[in-house]
N, C-alpha and C positions, 0 to 999 in steps of 0.2 A: 685366525684369518676369516674362517667361516662365520664366527660369532660377530666379528666386526662388520662383515658384509650384511648379516641379518639385521644388525642394529641400524645400518644405513637404510636398508629397505623399510624397516619399521618406521623410521623417521619420515621417509618420503611418503609412504602410504598414509601415515597418520595425518599428513597435511591435507589430504583430500577432504573436501567439504561435503557434508550432507546437504544436498540441494534444497531440502525442505527446511531444515533447522538452521542452515547457514553457519555451521560451526565445524571445525575439523573433526574427523571421525575418531581420532585419538582422544580428543577432549571429551567426546561423547561415550567413551569406553566401548567402542565398537570393534576395535582391533583385538582379536582373541590371541593371535600368535603368529610369529613369522619364523620359519626355519629355512635355511639355505642348504641344499644338497648339491654339491658340484656347482653348476651354473643355473640351477632351478630354484626359484623362491616359492616355497609353499606357505600360503597365507590363508588365515581363517578370519573372517569378518562376520559379526552378528548384526543383522538389520534390526531396526526397532520393532517392526510389526510384520506379521504374515501378510504377504501380498503387497509389500512396500512399493509404492508407485515409482520410487527413485532407484529401485534395485538395479535396473539395467545400466543407468548412468553411473552409479557407485561402482559396479563391477568393471565397467569400461575404464573409469578414471583410476581405480586401484591398479588395474593391470598396467595402464600406461605409466603410472608413477613408479611401479616396481621395475618395469623394463627400462626406464630412464636411468636406473642406477648402474654405473659401470660394474661389470662382472655378472650381470643377470641377463640370461638369454631366453629363459622360459619362466612362465608363472603358472602355478597350480593354485587356483583360488577356490576356496570353499565358503559359500554363503550360508549362514545359519540365521536363527532368530533368537533375540534375547529372551531369557526366561522371565516370568512375571516379576520376580523380586528385583532383578537387575533393571528391568524396564521401569518399575515403580520408583526406584532410586533416581533414575535419569529424569523421570517426569517431575519429581519433587525438586531436583536441582534446577531444571529449566523453569519451573513455575515461580520459584523464588518466594521471598517472604511477602511481597506486596501483591495484593489481589488485583488491583487496577493500576498497571504501570503508567497509565496516561492521565491519572487523576492529579490532584493538587500537588504541585512541586515537581512534576515530571520534567526530566531533562530532554525529552523528545519534543520537537516543535510540532504541535497539533494545529492543523488548519482545517476548519470546517467550511466547506463550499456550499453556500445556501442560495436560495432564490425565493422570491415572493410567490411565484406561480410556476407551474410545470411547463415543459416544452421550450425552455429558453436556452437549453444546451449546457445545463449545469453539470450533468454526468460526463458529457463529452469533454468539457474543460477539465474536470477532475482526472479522467483517465489520461488525457494528453499531458497534463501538468505532472502527474505522477511519473509517467514514462520519461519525460524530459528531465526531471530531477534525478531519476535513477541513472540516466545516461551521463549525467554530470558527476557520477561517482557517489551519490548519496544513497544511504539505505532508506528505502521508502516502502510504506505500507498504505493500503487503501481499505477503509472500512465503509462498506455500502450500507448506510443507515436508512436508505430509501426502501423500506421493507415492502411497501405496497407497489412500488414501481421500480424494482431493482433492475439495473441494466449494466452494471460494472463488469460482470463476467463476459458478456457479449462484446462490450467495447474493448476489452483487453485481449480478446481472442482466446479466452479460456473455454475449451470445448464443453459443449453441453453434456451434462452427466458427470463432470469432474467433481469429485467430492474431496473435501479436506481429509487428511489422515488423522485418525483418532488415536492418540497415544495415551491410553489409560485416562481418558477424559481431558487431556490436553490436546487442543486442536491445532494442527499444523496447516497453515493456509497454502493454497497453490501459489506458484510464482509464474508470472507472465511478463516478459520484457524487463526482467529484473525487479519487478514490483510484486510484493506479497499482497494478496487480496482476499477478502472474506465478504460473503454476501449470503443472504437467506436463500437465494436461488440455488446455492450449492447443496442445500440440505433437502430440497424438495424431491419427492419421488417423480419418476417420469410421468406418472398419471396425474400429478398435481401441477405440472409446469404450465399448463394452459388455464389453470384456475386462479381466481383472485385470492390473495392473502388477506383475509378479512379479520384483522385483529384490532382490539381496542387498546387503550392506553397502557394498562398494567402489563399486558403481554408484550407490547412493543418495548417498554422500559426493561423488562426482564431479558428480552432478546439482546438489546444493546449492551446491557450490563454483562451478559454472558460473552458476547463478542470481545469485550474489553478485558475480561478476567480470564477466560479459558482459551483464547486464541494466542498462540505463541508467535508473536511477531519478531521477537528477539530485540536486539538493540537497534532502534530506528533513529535516523536523523529527523525524518519527517513522517507523520501520520496524517494522511488526507482523509477527511470524512465527507462522503457524498451524502449530504443531508437531504431529507425530503423537502419538497416545496411547502411554503406556508409557515405558520407560527403556532402549530398545534402541539400535541403531546410529545412528539419526538424532539422538537426544538427545545422544549423545556427539559426533557430528560438529558439531552446533550449538554445543556448548560449546567446541570447538576453533576453529570459524570465527567465532564471535561471542562472544569472551571478555568483552566489556563489556555483554552483554545483561542486562536485568532480566527477571524471570520472573513471570508471573501464573499462578497455579495454579487451575484450574477444577474444581469438584466439585459433585455433587448433595448434598442433605441426607442421603441414605442412608448409613448407617455403612459398608457394604461399599465404596461408591465413595470415601468419605472416607479409608478406610485406604489404598487404592491411590494416592490423590492425594498423600498425605503422602510416599510413596516417590518420586514424580516430583519433588517439591520438594527432597527430600534429595539426589537425584542432581544436580539443577541446582546445588545449593550445593557439592557435591563438585567440580563442574567449574569452580567459581570464580564462578558467576553469582549475582547478588543476587535474593532473592525479594522482589518489590515488594508482593505481597499475594495474597489469596485471593478468588475470585469464586464465589458459590454460585448455581447455576442450578436451575430447577424447584423453587423455594422455595414455601412455602404461599401460595396465592392467595386473596384475599378474594372471597367470594360475595355475591350480592345480598341474602341474608338476614342478612349480618353475620358468618356463620361462615367458617372457613378450610378450604380444600381442601388438605390436606397429604398428597398422594398418595405422596410419597417421604419422609415424615417431616420432621423439622426439626433444626436445630442442627449439621448436618454441616460447613458452611462455617466456623462459629466454632470447631469442634473441630479442623479442619485448621489454621487460623491459630494456635490455641493450641499445637498440637503442633510446629509449625514455628518458633515463636518461641523465640529464645535471648536471653540477656542482651545480647549484642552486636548482635543483629539482630531487633528486634521485627517481627512479620508481622501486618498488620491484615487484617480482613475488609473488603474494599473495596466489595463490592456483593452484594446478595441479589436475584436476578432471578426474580420469581414465574412460575409456570406461566401460559402465555398462548397461546390459540389464535391471536390476532392476530400474535404473534411467529412462530409456526409458518407461518402463511399468508404472511407477508412473505418468509420464507426460501424458500418454494416458488415465489413469484412473482418472486424476484430484486429485491425492493424492501424494503430494511431497514426494520424497524419504527420506528427513530428518525426516519426521514423520512416514512414512510407514515402512522403514527398516533402522534405523539410524546406524546399524552395517555394512551396505554395504560400501565398500571402497569409492565410489563416495559420498555417504551421509556423511561419516566421513570427507572427504575433504571439503565439503560445510559447515558442522557444524564448522570446524576449521576456515574457512573463516569468518563465521558470528562472531565467537569469536574475531578474529582479528579486524574486522570492529567495533564491539561493544566496544572494548577496547580503541579505539581512540576517545578522547573527541571531541565534536564539538568546533572548533576554533572560539572564539568570539573576538579575538584581532582586534581592529580597527572597530568593528561593532557597530552600534547604538543600544542601548537597548531601549525597549518601556517604558522608565520612564522619568520623567521630574522633575526638582526641584519644591518644593512646594512654592507657593507665600507667602510672609510674610504679 
């Protein structure tokens, strides 16, 4: 009877997910033992690292899972830490055979959000799109490739000073609003955060490659890449490292911005990436009297889409996101507008964009699947 109850407790506790790795703790070999004495469950769990930032949450959820089992009234929980050998085995299992899981043939939908120039709202679009896709039940990651102008941590509300967990060289990214995110800003010391990251091409390429190979995003439905503005070293590196990526081109309605945005789309196409569509930000906003505030003009997004369209590859205007003080405030507060005020016109446009993106299945035609015929 006691053994059967202990087995039920072990099963319930084992289903608790590690919030960083996003897998059940039983699968991660974190449950050391479960013994039931009377109506008390004595449980031993090993965390992956000393000072694990998810320790409190794991402890809370393990206790709740055990107490939910009929016959258990009390829980005595002991939290330990994996020994180096056990942690190394887990790291190797998580890392897998492939070094870059988002390279050629990836089953994850990789979407690079690009722009010709800075200040057009590209990172704001990336953060809100990621959160909106996660809210639809998709597993979503964001890679902040804008090393010189990183802003994803702040837009997602990841507290300053939050560092990824280092699991023997395997980096576990922080999670905000259901989105796993990685950015160079998470690795800077407090004394460096107000300084410029002055790196040249080889260092940038090495950093992006490390983000793709050493960060454990797990099984993602979508990886969004917040690319830096322009058509320089990072754009070329992304084309090499993420050959199957789709590209969203972000522009404002202003003709000067639209002209530069076309160039970023053409470079992506030269690198073999497919242009999924154009997003216009800072579009005319409706005012209370029924008039429109067209601070940056109108029509730039449609013009970019038309100029990038070819007979073989039509490029649609996927969304026009109007000027919005609410959108700006949400970014400053680290609470994306799609969550904070979904009824705002800008939020509605971004939610509709997420719906359009989610409705397009990942194209697997011509791609190698990770299966092989069984030997007879």
